[in-house]
C-alpha positions in Angstrom: -146.6 -37.7 -31.2 -143.3 -36.5 -32.6 -145.0 -34.8 -35.6 -147.4 -32.9 -33.4 -144.6 -31.6 -31.2 -142.7 -30.6 -34.4 -145.7 -28.6 -35.7 -146.1 -26.8 -32.3 -142.4 -25.9 -32.3 -142.6 -24.6 -35.9 -145.7 -22.6 -35.1 -144.1 -20.9 -32.1 -140.9 -20.2 -34.0 -142.9 -18.8 -36.9 -144.9 -16.5 -34.6 -141.7 -15.3 -32.9 -140.1 -14.6 -36.3 -143.1 -12.6 -37.5 -143.1 -10.4 -34.3 -139.3 -9.9 -34.6 -139.7 -8.7 -38.2 -142.5 -6.3 -37.3 -140.5 -4.9 -34.4 -137.5 -4.4 -36.7 -139.6 -2.6 -39.3 -141.2 -0.4 -36.7 -137.9 0.7 -35.3 -136.2 1.3 -38.6 -139.0 3.2 -40.4 -138.8 6.5 -38.4 -135.0 6.6 -38.9 -135.0 6.1 -42.6 -138.1 8.2 -43.4 -139.8 5.4 -45.3 -142.7 5.0 -42.8 -145.4 6.3 -45.1 -146.4 9.3 -47.2 -147.4 11.6 -44.3 -144.4 10.9 -42.1 -141.9 12.3 -44.6 -144.0 15.3 -45.6 -142.8 18.7 -44.5 -144.8 21.8 -43.8 -143.9 25.2 -45.1 -140.7 25.6 -42.9 -139.6 21.9 -43.0 -140.2 21.3 -39.3 -142.1 18.0 -39.8 -139.2 16.5 -41.7 -136.6 17.6 -39.2 -138.4 16.5 -36.0 -140.1 13.4 -37.5 -143.4 14.6 -35.9 -146.6 13.7 -37.8 -148.2 16.5 -39.7 -151.7 17.5 -38.5 -154.6 17.6 -41.0 -155.6 21.0 -42.3 -158.8 22.4 -40.8 -162.0 22.3 -42.9 -164.4 25.2 -43.3 -168.0 25.2 -44.4 -168.9 27.3 -47.5 -171.7 29.8 -46.7 -173.1 29.5 -50.2 -173.3 25.8 -50.8 -172.5 24.2 -47.5 -169.6 22.1 -48.9 -166.6 21.6 -46.5 -163.3 22.7 -48.1 -159.7 22.9 -46.7 -159.0 26.2 -45.0 -156.0 26.8 -47.3 -158.1 26.6 -50.4 -161.0 28.7 -49.1 -161.9 32.3 -49.9 -162.7 34.6 -47.0 -164.8 37.6 -47.8 -166.2 40.0 -45.1 -165.5 37.3 -42.5 -167.4 34.6 -44.3 -165.8 31.5 -45.8 -166.5 30.2 -49.3 -165.2 27.2 -51.2 -164.5 29.2 -54.3 -164.4 32.8 -55.6 -167.4 32.2 -57.8 -169.5 31.3 -54.7 -168.3 34.4 -52.9 -169.3 36.6 -55.9 -172.7 34.8 -56.1 -173.3 35.3 -52.4 -172.3 39.0 -52.7 -174.6 39.6 -55.6 -177.7 38.3 -53.7 -180.0 41.1 -52.5 -180.2 41.5 -48.8 -182.6 43.2 -46.3 -185.5 45.1 -47.9 -184.2 44.4 -51.5 -184.8 40.6 -51.0 -188.6 41.0 -51.1 
């Protein structure tokens, strides 16, 4: 009976210790800046690093030529249409349109 009681006490103390360590890690991570790769990343003006706010993901656009989704910062915009690369923009511009397409 004494051994069972000892095992129960050790289990409860172990669970309490694990929760205390997790709480400590959660509270110390934002202050030190070691809470992950995205937390410490800064945007162009450094606002994310100063405020500790998480950085939002960059919007994705769909290429008119091939349909692949690419980050908006890496895309090429021609005549109001978005392309994943300059080569696809040129290929789309070289395509005949209207009556020439027949």
